[in-house]
C-alpha positions as CSV (number, residue, x, y, z in Angstrom):
1,M,80.1,77.4,30.3
2,A,78.0,78.3,27.4
3,I,76.8,81.8,27.5
4,P,73.6,83.5,26.0
5,D,75.4,84.7,22.8
6,F,77.8,81.9,22.3
7,R,76.1,80.5,19.1
8,E,76.5,84.4,17.6
9,R,80.2,84.3,18.8
10,L,80.9,81.0,17.3
11,L,79.4,82.0,13.8
12,Q,81.6,85.2,13.9
13,C,84.4,83.0,14.6
14,L,83.7,80.3,12.4
15,G,84.1,83.1,9.5
16,G,80.5,84.6,9.3
17,P,76.9,84.1,7.8
18,W,76.5,80.9,5.1
19,P,76.3,82.2,1.7
20,E,73.0,81.8,0.3
21,P,72.8,77.8,-1.4
22,C,73.3,78.1,-5.1
23,E,71.6,75.5,-7.1
24,L,73.1,71.6,-6.3
25,N,72.8,70.7,-9.9
26,P,73.4,66.9,-8.9
27,V,75.2,64.5,-11.4
28,V,74.8,60.4,-11.3
29,R,78.0,59.5,-12.8
30,E,78.2,56.0,-12.2
31,V,75.9,52.9,-10.9
32,L,77.3,50.1,-8.8
33,P,75.2,47.6,-7.8
34,R,75.6,45.3,-4.8
35,D,73.8,42.8,-3.3
36,G,70.8,44.1,-1.8
37,F,71.5,47.8,-2.5
38,R,73.4,50.1,-5.0
39,I,76.1,52.7,-4.9
40,E,75.7,56.2,-6.9
41,S,79.1,57.8,-7.7
42,V,77.2,61.6,-7.9
43,T,78.3,65.1,-7.3
44,Y,76.4,68.5,-6.6
45,E,77.5,71.7,-6.7
46,V,77.9,73.5,-2.7
47,E,79.4,76.6,-4.1
48,P,79.2,77.9,-7.6
49,G,82.1,75.8,-9.4
50,D,82.6,73.8,-6.1
51,R,81.7,70.4,-6.9
52,V,81.6,67.6,-4.3
53,P,81.8,64.1,-5.4
54,A,80.0,61.5,-3.1
55,F,78.5,57.9,-2.8
56,L,75.0,57.5,-2.6
57,L,74.3,54.0,-1.5
58,L,70.5,53.1,-1.7
59,P,68.7,49.9,-0.7
60,D,67.0,48.0,-2.5
61,S,63.8,49.0,-0.5
62,A,64.3,52.4,-1.0
63,T,61.7,53.9,-3.6
64,S,59.8,57.2,-3.6
65,E,56.7,55.6,-2.8
66,S,58.3,54.2,0.2
67,P,60.9,55.9,1.3
68,V,63.9,55.6,4.0
69,P,65.5,57.4,6.6
70,G,69.0,58.9,5.6
71,I,72.4,59.1,7.1
72,C,75.4,61.5,5.8
73,V,78.3,59.7,7.2
74,W,81.9,62.0,7.4
75,H,84.8,59.9,6.7
76,Q,88.1,59.8,8.9
77,H,91.3,61.9,8.3
78,A,94.0,59.7,9.3
79,G,96.7,61.2,7.5
80,Q,95.2,59.3,4.5
81,W,94.3,62.0,2.1
82,A,93.9,59.8,-0.9
83,K,90.9,58.4,1.0
84,G,87.7,59.5,1.8
85,K,83.9,58.4,0.6
86,S,85.5,55.1,-0.3
87,E,86.0,54.2,2.9
88,P,82.3,54.1,4.2
89,A,81.2,53.1,1.1
90,G,82.9,49.8,1.5
91,I,85.0,50.2,-1.7
92,G,88.4,49.2,-0.1
93,W,90.8,50.5,3.2
94,D,89.7,49.3,7.1
95,P,86.5,47.3,7.0
96,M,86.2,48.3,10.3
97,H,85.0,52.2,9.1
98,H,82.8,50.6,6.2
99,T,80.3,51.9,8.3
100,G,78.0,53.6,5.3
101,V,77.7,49.9,3.8
102,A,76.9,48.8,7.6
103,L,74.1,51.5,7.8
104,C,72.3,50.8,4.3
105,R,72.3,46.7,5.2
106,E,70.0,48.4,7.8
107,G,67.5,49.8,5.7
108,Y,69.1,53.7,5.9
109,A,69.8,55.8,2.6
110,V,73.5,56.8,3.0
111,L,75.5,59.4,1.6
112,C,79.5,59.5,1.9
113,P,80.8,62.6,0.6
114,D,84.4,63.8,-0.1
115,A,85.8,66.5,2.5
116,L,87.9,69.3,1.1
117,C,91.7,68.3,0.4
118,F,90.7,64.3,0.8
119,E,90.0,61.3,-2.5
120,E,88.8,63.3,-5.7
121,R,88.9,66.9,-3.6
122,Q,93.0,67.1,-3.9
123,D,95.2,70.1,-5.2
124,P,93.8,70.3,-8.7
125,S,96.8,72.2,-9.8
126,G,98.7,69.1,-8.4
127,K,101.4,71.4,-7.0
128,L,100.7,70.7,-3.3
129,R,100.2,67.1,-1.9
130,N,98.2,65.1,0.6
131,G,99.0,67.8,3.8
132,E,100.4,70.3,2.3
133,Y,97.2,71.1,0.3
134,E,95.1,70.4,3.5
135,R,97.5,73.5,5.3
136,Y,96.8,75.6,2.1
137,E,93.4,75.3,2.1
138,F,92.9,75.8,6.0
139,L,95.5,78.9,5.8
140,R,93.6,80.5,2.9
141,Y,90.2,80.4,4.7
142,V,92.2,82.3,7.8
143,V,93.6,85.1,5.6
144,A,89.8,85.7,3.8
145,G,88.7,85.6,8.1
146,Q,87.0,82.3,8.1
147,S,88.2,78.7,9.0
148,M,88.4,75.2,7.4
149,A,85.6,74.7,9.9
150,W,83.2,77.0,8.3
151,K,83.8,75.6,4.6
152,N,83.2,72.0,6.4
153,I,80.1,72.8,7.7
154,L,78.9,74.7,4.3
155,D,79.8,71.3,2.9
156,M,77.8,69.2,5.2
157,R,74.9,71.6,5.0
158,R,74.9,70.7,1.2
159,A,75.2,67.0,1.6
160,V,72.1,67.3,3.6
161,D,70.3,69.3,0.8
162,Y,71.1,67.0,-1.5
163,L,70.4,63.6,0.4
164,A,66.9,65.2,1.7
165,A,66.5,66.2,-2.0
166,R,66.2,62.2,-2.9
167,P,62.8,60.9,-3.4
168,E,63.7,57.4,-1.9
169,V,64.5,59.4,1.6
170,R,62.8,60.1,4.1
171,A,63.5,64.7,4.7
172,D,62.0,64.6,8.2
173,A,64.3,61.6,9.4
174,L,67.7,62.2,8.6
175,G,71.0,61.8,10.6
176,C,74.4,62.1,10.5
177,Y,77.7,59.5,11.8
178,G,81.6,60.2,11.6
179,H,84.7,58.9,13.2
180,S,87.8,60.5,14.2
181,M,87.6,63.7,12.0
182,G,84.1,62.8,11.1
183,S,83.2,62.8,14.6
184,T,84.8,66.5,14.7
185,F,82.3,67.2,11.9
186,T,79.1,65.9,13.9
187,W,79.7,68.1,16.3
188,L,81.0,71.1,14.2
189,V,77.6,70.6,12.1
190,G,75.0,70.0,14.5
191,P,74.3,73.7,15.9
192,W,73.6,74.8,12.3
193,E,71.6,71.3,10.5
194,P,68.5,71.2,12.5
195,R,67.1,68.5,9.7
196,L,69.5,66.0,11.3
197,K,67.7,64.8,14.3
198,C,69.9,61.9,15.3
199,L,74.1,62.4,15.5
200,V,76.6,60.2,17.1
201,G,80.3,60.9,16.8
202,N,83.0,58.7,17.7
203,C,86.2,59.1,19.2
204,C,86.7,62.8,19.0
205,L,86.3,65.5,21.4
206,P,89.3,67.1,22.3
207,T,88.9,70.4,24.5
208,Y,91.4,73.2,23.5
209,A,92.4,72.8,27.4
210,G,93.7,69.4,26.3
211,I,95.0,70.3,23.1
212,H,97.0,73.0,24.7
213,R,98.4,70.9,27.4
214,E,99.4,67.8,25.2
215,H,100.8,70.3,22.4
216,M,98.3,68.2,20.3
217,L,98.7,68.6,16.3
218,H,94.9,67.7,15.4
219,C,93.5,68.0,12.1
220,F,92.6,71.6,11.2
221,P,88.3,71.8,11.5
222,N,89.0,71.4,15.0
223,F,90.6,75.2,15.0
224,I,88.4,78.0,14.9
225,P,90.0,81.5,15.6
226,G,89.1,83.3,18.7
227,I,86.6,80.8,19.9
228,Y,88.6,80.0,23.1
229,E,87.5,83.3,24.6
230,Y,84.3,82.1,24.7
231,G,83.9,78.6,25.0
232,D,85.3,75.1,24.4
233,T,84.4,72.4,21.9
234,F,82.0,70.9,24.0
235,D,80.1,74.3,24.5
236,I,80.0,73.7,20.4
237,A,78.6,70.2,21.0
238,A,76.0,71.6,23.7
239,L,74.4,73.6,20.8
240,T,73.3,70.6,18.9
241,A,70.7,70.2,22.0
242,P,67.7,69.5,22.1
243,R,68.3,66.9,18.9
244,A,70.0,63.5,19.7
245,L,73.7,63.4,20.2
246,H,75.6,60.5,21.3
247,L,79.0,60.1,21.8
248,N,81.4,57.3,21.8
249,F,85.2,57.3,23.6
250,G,88.0,55.1,24.1
251,A,89.6,55.6,27.6
252,L,92.9,55.2,26.1
253,D,92.7,57.4,22.8
254,R,95.2,60.2,23.0
255,G,93.7,62.6,20.2
256,S,91.0,63.0,23.0
257,P,92.5,62.6,27.0
258,I,90.4,61.1,28.7
259,D,90.1,63.1,31.8
260,E,89.0,66.3,29.8
261,V,86.4,63.9,28.1
262,R,85.0,63.1,31.3
263,R,84.9,66.7,32.8
264,A,83.3,67.5,29.2
265,M,80.8,65.4,29.1
266,P,78.2,66.4,32.5
267,L,78.6,70.0,30.8
268,I,76.9,68.5,27.9
269,A,74.5,66.9,29.8
270,R,73.2,69.9,31.8
271,A,72.7,71.8,28.7
272,Y,70.3,69.2,27.6
273,E,68.6,68.8,30.9
274,S,68.7,72.5,31.5
275,I,65.9,72.9,28.4
276,H,64.2,68.9,29.6
277,A,65.9,66.7,26.5
278,E,68.1,65.1,29.0
279,Q,66.9,61.9,27.5
280,N,68.3,62.7,24.0
281,F,72.0,62.9,24.6
282,S,74.1,59.9,25.9
283,Y,77.8,58.9,25.7
284,F,79.9,56.0,26.5
285,I,83.7,55.4,27.4
286,Q,84.9,52.1,26.8
287,E,88.0,51.4,28.9
288,Q,91.5,49.8,27.6
289,T,90.1,50.5,24.3
290,D,92.1,53.3,21.8
291,H,91.1,55.2,18.7
292,V,88.7,52.6,17.2
293,L,85.4,51.8,16.2
294,S,84.7,48.7,18.6
295,A,81.8,46.1,18.4
296,E,80.3,47.9,21.9
297,M,80.7,51.1,19.9
298,W,78.5,50.1,16.7
299,D,76.3,48.3,18.8
300,R,75.3,51.7,20.5
301,T,75.9,53.5,17.3
302,R,73.3,51.2,15.8
303,G,71.2,51.4,18.8
304,W,70.9,55.5,18.8
305,F,69.8,55.7,15.3
306,S,67.1,53.1,15.6
307,K,65.8,54.7,18.6
308,H,65.5,58.0,16.9
309,L,65.1,57.5,13.1
310,K,63.0,54.1,12.9
311,V,63.6,52.3,10.3
């Protein structure tokens, strides 16, 4: 039900215009050699005084003379605030989600940043732990007339700034991938980052209709104050058009009620069709599958990046 001024309404509800970007002031803290690639532990400034830690995975083939496409990987939530960038970078946690490593081995430069409240971005005062700090940050932005989604999008846009600035990376061939909360990040940033030519979200597009019906306590980036008067989450995702977007779902995933998914996907498809970009949107629903990254989901993810970024 996207309306002509929905993008403007969305920006207002998120928290208003993005600030002028500050200098990134990047720092490489450590270089970790791996078989066929290296991991750089880096930080860069997203706002004055606010530095984001990230892992940059660079295949040995990536050089300034021969740059490669780049992909940002947004990590999941899972109620585990101690983990963030390390999981997709393959440094512990669940091997299912070592997706940054897998993409790097296929020839992509991959940036895995910490989201606010996760891993190295937990409460610097040490007073609040885990979900307490996330709740605090969400409320802090709300009383400032913004939202955590606004901050997450700002940080993601700065991640794209950093990845695009690396000489080993093709700034004209950038994408992003995320599972769970990372999928929410994907459809949140899509409307605001035109440099992302190819986006894939895995297992998360909860509509507000579904959240309200099921009384779901979802992660905070899903909640944008005031937006439901103008549209639902699928309307936000549709604003990525005409750029390439693929979404995976498990039919048994309670975090994205499947009846709502089946209702929403044709509406996103219609937005793409309306601007003759129907070839740039696809989705996959895997039956008898829960909140996971299955082999079939990953094959479709890899295929989408290969089609639209062309290593």
